[in-house]
C-alpha positions in Angstrom: 133.8 -20.4 4.9 130.4 -18.6 3.1 132.5 -15.4 4.4 135.4 -16.4 2.7 133.7 -17.4 -0.7 131.8 -14.3 -0.5 134.8 -12.3 -0.2 136.7 -13.6 -3.7 133.1 -14.7 -5.4 133.0 -12.5 -8.7 130.2 -10.1 -8.5 127.3 -10.5 -10.8 126.9 -6.6 -11.7 129.9 -4.9 -10.4 130.0 -1.1 -10.1 131.5 0.1 -13.4 132.5 4.0 -11.8 133.9 5.2 -8.9 132.2 4.6 -5.2 130.9 7.9 -3.6 133.9 7.9 -1.2 136.3 7.8 -4.2 134.4 11.2 -5.2 134.8 12.5 -2.3 138.2 12.2 -1.9 138.8 13.6 -5.5 136.3 16.8 -4.6 138.9 16.8 -1.2 141.9 16.7 -3.4 141.0 19.1 -5.4 140.1 21.6 -2.9 142.8 21.6 -1.3 144.9 21.5 -4.7 142.9 25.2 -5.2 143.9 25.8 -1.7 147.7 25.2 -2.3 148.1 26.9 -5.5 146.1 30.3 -4.2 148.6 30.1 -1.3 151.7 29.1 -3.0 154.4 31.1 -2.3 153.6 31.4 1.1 153.9 27.5 1.7 157.3 25.8 2.5 157.1 22.5 0.4 154.0 23.6 -2.2 155.6 20.9 -4.7 155.4 18.1 -2.4 151.7 18.8 -1.6 151.1 19.0 -5.1 152.4 15.6 -6.8 151.2 13.8 -3.4 147.8 15.2 -4.5 148.5 13.6 -7.8 149.7 10.3 -6.5 146.6 9.9 -4.6 144.5 10.4 -7.9 146.7 7.8 -9.4 145.8 5.4 -7.0 142.1 6.1 -7.1 142.6 4.9 -10.4 144.6 2.2 -9.7 142.6 0.6 -7.5 140.0 1.1 -9.8 141.4 -0.7 -12.3 142.2 -3.9 -9.7 138.5 -4.1 -8.8 137.1 -4.1 -12.8 139.6 -6.9 -13.0 139.1 -8.7 -9.8 135.1 -7.1 -8.8 134.9 -8.7 -5.3 134.1 -7.9 -1.9 137.8 -7.9 -1.0 139.0 -5.6 -4.0 135.9 -3.0 -2.8 137.3 -3.3 1.0 140.7 -2.5 -0.7 139.0 0.5 -2.3 138.0 2.0 0.6 140.2 0.6 3.0 143.1 2.9 1.2 141.3 6.0 1.7 140.6 5.9 5.1 144.6 4.7 5.8 145.4 8.0 4.0 143.8 10.5 6.9 147.3 10.4 8.8 148.7 11.4 5.4 146.2 14.3 5.3 146.4 15.7 8.7 150.0 17.5 8.3 148.7 19.1 5.2 146.4 21.4 7.9 149.0 22.9 9.4 151.2 23.6 6.2 148.4 25.4 5.0 147.3 27.2 8.2 150.3 28.2 9.7 150.5 31.4 7.3 147.4 32.7 9.0 147.9 34.3 12.4 148.0 31.9 15.4 144.0 32.3 17.5 144.8 30.2 20.4 144.8 33.4 22.7 141.7 33.7 21.8 140.3 30.2 22.9 142.4 30.4 26.2 140.2 34.2 26.9 137.2 32.3 25.9 137.8 29.1 28.1 138.8 31.1 31.2 135.6 33.3 30.3 133.2 29.6 30.7 135.3 28.1 33.4 137.2 30.7 35.5 140.6 28.5 34.8 142.3 26.6 32.7 140.9 23.2 32.2 143.3 21.5 30.5 146.0 22.9 33.2 144.1 21.9 36.2 142.5 18.5 35.0 145.6 16.3 35.4 147.5 18.5 37.7 144.1 17.6 40.3 144.0 13.8 39.4 147.8 12.6 39.0 147.1 9.2 40.2 149.0 6.5 37.7 145.9 4.8 37.2 144.0 7.8 36.0 146.6 8.9 34.1 146.8 5.4 32.4 143.4 5.0 31.5 142.9 8.4 30.0 146.4 7.5 27.5 144.6 4.3 26.8 141.0 5.8 26.0 143.7 8.5 23.7 145.5 5.5 22.0 141.8 4.2 21.3 141.3 6.6 18.8 142.4 4.9 15.4 141.0 1.6 16.9 137.8 2.4 17.5 137.0 3.7 13.5 138.7 0.4 12.6 136.5 -1.2 14.8 133.6 0.4 13.4 135.0 -0.1 9.5 135.3 -3.8 10.2 131.8 -4.5 11.8 129.7 -2.9 9.1 132.3 -5.4 6.5 131.8 -8.1 8.3 128.3 -7.5 9.7 126.8 -4.6 7.9 128.0 -5.4 4.3 125.1 -3.3 2.8 125.7 -0.3 4.7 129.8 -0.8 4.7 130.3 1.9 2.0 127.9 4.3 3.6 129.5 4.2 6.9 132.5 4.8 5.8 131.9 7.8 3.7 130.4 9.2 6.8 133.1 8.5 8.7 135.6 10.0 5.7 133.6 13.0 5.0 133.3 13.8 8.9 136.9 13.6 8.8 137.5 16.1 5.8 135.0 18.2 7.4 137.2 18.9 10.4 140.1 19.0 8.0 138.7 22.4 6.1 137.9 23.6 9.6 141.7 23.2 10.7 142.9 24.9 7.5 141.1 28.3 8.5 141.3 27.9 11.9 144.6 28.0 13.4 144.7 26.8 16.6 147.6 24.9 18.3 146.1 23.5 21.5 147.6 23.7 25.1 150.3 21.6 24.7 152.0 23.7 21.9 150.1 27.5 23.0 151.4 27.1 27.4 155.2 25.6 26.0 155.4 29.0 23.3 154.1 31.5 26.2 155.2 29.8 29.5 152.9 28.4 32.2 153.6 31.4 34.2 151.2 33.7 31.8 148.7 31.1 31.7 148.2 30.6 35.4 148.1 34.7 35.1 145.4 34.6 33.3 148.0 36.4 30.4 147.1 35.1 27.0 149.7 36.8 24.7 149.1 36.9 20.9 151.8 34.6 19.0 150.7 35.6 15.2 152.9 33.6 12.5 155.4 31.9 16.0 154.0 28.3 14.7 155.2 28.8 11.3 158.8 28.1 12.7 158.2 26.7 15.9 156.8 22.8 17.2 158.1 22.7 20.6 155.2 21.4 22.6 154.6 19.9 26.5 155.5 16.4 27.2 152.1 14.6 28.4 151.1 15.2 31.7 150.5 11.8 33.8 152.2 9.1 35.1 155.2 8.8 32.5 156.5 5.4 33.3 153.1 4.1 32.0 152.5 1.7 28.9 149.8 3.6 27.5 151.5 6.9 28.0 154.5 6.2 26.2 152.1 5.1 23.4 150.7 8.6 23.2 154.1 10.0 23.4 155.6 8.2 20.6 152.4 9.0 18.6 153.1 12.8 19.4 156.4 12.4 18.5 155.8 11.0 15.2 153.3 13.2 13.7 152.0 15.5 16.0 151.5 19.6 14.7 150.4 22.5 16.5 147.0 22.2 14.5 143.9 20.9 14.4 143.2 21.7 17.9 138.8 22.9 17.4 137.0 21.6 17.3 138.4 18.5 18.6 138.1 15.5 15.8 139.3 13.2 18.6 136.2 13.4 20.0 134.1 14.2 17.2 135.3 11.3 14.9 134.8 9.2 18.4 131.1 10.4 18.5 130.7 9.6 15.2 132.2 6.5 15.6 129.5 5.7 18.7 126.5 6.9 16.8 127.5 4.5 13.7 128.0 1.7 16.6 124.2 2.4 17.9 123.1 2.3 13.8 123.5 -1.1 13.7 121.8 -1.4 17.0 124.1 -4.2 18.3 124.3 -3.6 22.0 127.5 -5.4 22.8 129.2 -3.3 20.0 128.4 -0.1 21.9 129.2 -1.0 25.4 132.3 -2.6 24.0 132.9 0.9 22.7 131.2 3.2 25.5 134.3 3.1 28.1 136.8 3.7 25.1 135.1 6.5 24.3 134.2 8.4 27.8 138.0 8.4 28.2 138.8 9.3 25.0 136.6 12.3 25.6 137.9 13.0 28.6 141.7 12.6 27.7 141.6 14.9 25.2 141.7 17.8 27.9 143.6 15.5 30.5 146.8 15.4 28.3 146.3 19.2 27.2 146.0 18.5 23.5 142.7 20.2 23.7 140.8 23.3 25.5 137.5 22.3 27.2 135.7 24.5 24.3 137.3 22.1 21.7 136.0 19.0 22.6 132.4 20.4 23.6 132.7 22.0 20.4 133.8 18.6 18.9 130.8 16.9 20.2 128.3 19.1 19.3 129.4 19.0 15.9 129.9 15.6 15.6 126.0 15.1 16.3 125.3 17.7 13.1 127.8 16.0 11.0 126.5 12.7 11.6 122.6 13.5 11.2 123.6 15.6 8.2 125.3 12.7 6.7 123.6 10.2 7.4 120.4 12.1 5.8 122.0 12.6 2.8 124.2 9.0 1.9 120.4 7.0 2.7 121.1 5.9 -1.6 124.5 4.6 -1.0 124.7 1.0 -0.8 127.2 -2.0 -1.6 
């Protein structure tokens, strides 16, 4: 009951301006708007991208007005949750912009072959094709957004003083990866293997595709046990919004690692142990389901450590 009262209680000193997370969204909006205007003639739907950003800015203003009229924890939460919920909306824009550049999958496939002597994303699923392993991997991959939501809700309900800080770190990490995806056009194995043919991949031949993915978005079906519940969830997610983009570094591994570190920051062992198995399976699944090369997953982990440390140091003063 006390929490419900706190949820709707009017704050004695409501924040007058925008919160740090909203300024972050505005900065990313303006940055991508500049990129869209600079590449305007090469984009497929530049008007839609521009007007979409106008709507994002209008939403920020509208939610700020609602908060000023009813300044409480609930309206503050809505301001944060609305921006995090738009992450799936921002994702396709990385493809809309980076497909005007030459694809780099042949380079990353070559590095993969040089480092491991094979293509782990090709051999992993074929070596461990049992239904139980397949479902665990698909479960891990499907737990990506639930893990993010769990961390955000935990901070809101149990660590409210650092709620905005944790949300800022997650959103900033996403935007950092999105910026990389815009300028490093790597589609990932599921798209590249489909485009060049598995016979070329098994022979160690990795053709350059240029702007092939500008007009082609076909990918391989997810390997594994095709009748599994979690397998179908992954396939449905791919069909709904997957694009030949965002392979390097793996933001699934990166953001999941940031979430694990934020969970550890709370010093709540139950939360960490609850998330740990899903995190492990998620990291492995990115290679197993051929969404990423192994070097993508490794780069996602290493980059996440750096991003977390930098953002946590930079947000010490962010308090609710």
